[in-house]
PANU-604095 format. One record per residue (C-alpha): x, y, z; residue number from 1. Coordinates in nm, 2 decimals, always signed. Example, Ala and Ser with C-alpha at 12.3 -4.5 7.8 and 13.67 -1.06 7.14 Angstrom:
+--------+--------+--------+-----+
:      x :      y :      z :   k :
+--------+--------+--------+-----+
:  +1.23 :  -0.45 :  +0.78 :   1 :
:  +1.37 :  -0.11 :  +0.71 :   2 :
+--------+--------+--------+-----+
This chain:
+--------+--------+--------+-----+
:      x :      y :      z :   k :
+--------+--------+--------+-----+
: +26.91 :  +8.78 :  +0.90 :   1 :
: +26.78 :  +9.04 :  +1.17 :   2 :
: +26.68 :  +9.33 :  +1.03 :   3 :
: +26.91 :  +9.56 :  +1.20 :   4 :
: +27.21 :  +9.32 :  +1.34 :   5 :
: +27.48 :  +9.44 :  +1.58 :   6 :
: +27.79 :  +9.62 :  +1.45 :   7 :
: +28.13 :  +9.59 :  +1.60 :   8 :
: +28.10 :  +9.94 :  +1.73 :   9 :
: +27.78 :  +9.80 :  +1.91 :  10 :
: +27.97 :  +9.51 :  +2.05 :  11 :
: +28.27 :  +9.76 :  +2.19 :  12 :
: +28.00 :  +9.96 :  +2.39 :  13 :
: +27.85 :  +9.64 :  +2.51 :  14 :
: +28.22 :  +9.54 :  +2.65 :  15 :
: +28.27 :  +9.89 :  +2.78 :  16 :
: +27.89 :  +9.88 :  +2.95 :  17 :
: +28.01 :  +9.53 :  +3.12 :  18 :
: +28.35 :  +9.70 :  +3.24 :  19 :
: +28.13 :  +9.97 :  +3.40 :  20 :
: +27.92 :  +9.73 :  +3.54 :  21 :
: +27.59 :  +9.83 :  +3.37 :  22 :
: +27.27 :  +9.64 :  +3.32 :  23 :
: +27.18 :  +9.47 :  +3.02 :  24 :
: +26.87 :  +9.73 :  +3.03 :  25 :
: +27.12 : +10.01 :  +3.07 :  26 :
: +27.35 :  +9.88 :  +2.77 :  27 :
: +27.05 :  +9.84 :  +2.54 :  28 :
: +26.90 : +10.19 :  +2.63 :  29 :
: +27.27 : +10.35 :  +2.52 :  30 :
: +27.22 : +10.14 :  +2.22 :  31 :
: +26.87 : +10.17 :  +2.12 :  32 :
: +26.79 :  +9.78 :  +2.14 :  33 :
: +26.60 :  +9.55 :  +2.33 :  34 :
: +26.77 :  +9.46 :  +2.68 :  35 :
: +26.71 :  +9.09 :  +2.57 :  36 :
: +26.92 :  +9.17 :  +2.23 :  37 :
: +27.20 :  +9.26 :  +2.46 :  38 :
: +27.16 :  +8.94 :  +2.70 :  39 :
: +27.16 :  +8.71 :  +2.42 :  40 :
: +27.46 :  +8.90 :  +2.26 :  41 :
: +27.66 :  +8.85 :  +2.61 :  42 :
: +27.53 :  +8.50 :  +2.66 :  43 :
: +27.60 :  +8.35 :  +2.34 :  44 :
: +27.96 :  +8.51 :  +2.36 :  45 :
: +28.07 :  +8.35 :  +2.69 :  46 :
: +27.89 :  +8.58 :  +2.93 :  47 :
: +28.00 :  +8.88 :  +3.12 :  48 :
: +28.35 :  +8.73 :  +3.26 :  49 :
: +28.48 :  +8.64 :  +2.86 :  50 :
: +28.28 :  +8.84 :  +2.62 :  51 :
: +28.49 :  +9.02 :  +2.43 :  52 :
: +28.40 :  +9.27 :  +2.09 :  53 :
: +28.64 :  +9.10 :  +1.87 :  54 :
: +28.57 :  +8.76 :  +1.93 :  55 :
: +28.18 :  +8.83 :  +1.94 :  56 :
: +28.26 :  +9.01 :  +1.57 :  57 :
: +28.42 :  +8.72 :  +1.45 :  58 :
: +28.16 :  +8.46 :  +1.59 :  59 :
: +27.91 :  +8.69 :  +1.40 :  60 :
: +28.08 :  +8.71 :  +1.06 :  61 :
: +28.11 :  +8.29 :  +1.06 :  62 :
: +27.78 :  +8.27 :  +1.12 :  63 :
: +27.66 :  +8.52 :  +0.86 :  64 :
: +27.90 :  +8.33 :  +0.58 :  65 :
: +27.79 :  +7.98 :  +0.68 :  66 :
: +27.63 :  +7.77 :  +0.41 :  67 :
: +27.26 :  +7.77 :  +0.44 :  68 :
: +27.02 :  +7.54 :  +0.32 :  69 :
: +26.67 :  +7.60 :  +0.21 :  70 :
: +26.42 :  +7.40 :  +0.20 :  71 :
: +26.34 :  +7.35 :  -0.15 :  72 :
: +26.71 :  +7.30 :  -0.22 :  73 :
: +26.70 :  +6.98 :  +0.01 :  74 :
: +26.38 :  +6.82 :  -0.12 :  75 :
: +26.30 :  +6.86 :  -0.48 :  76 :
: +25.95 :  +6.77 :  -0.39 :  77 :
: +25.86 :  +7.09 :  -0.14 :  78 :
: +25.59 :  +7.31 :  -0.26 :  79 :
: +25.57 :  +7.54 :  +0.02 :  80 :
: +25.26 :  +7.64 :  +0.19 :  81 :
+--------+--------+--------+-----+
């Protein structure tokens, strides 16, 4: 999990920035994030034309809750390095 994941409020601000026609870098400066974080968020949620804060938050919530398989649970002989 990222150290500082985007919040629902961040996603609302991203949507507002898209509606204003702001660049990814401009939105990122306003949120104190790197522009690639904003670019990935927009791309993963349908691009500028389809991005909505609600859908993006639902997607993030589902991703966070999915079962995560650990190496040692899948292979009992795994010893790590």
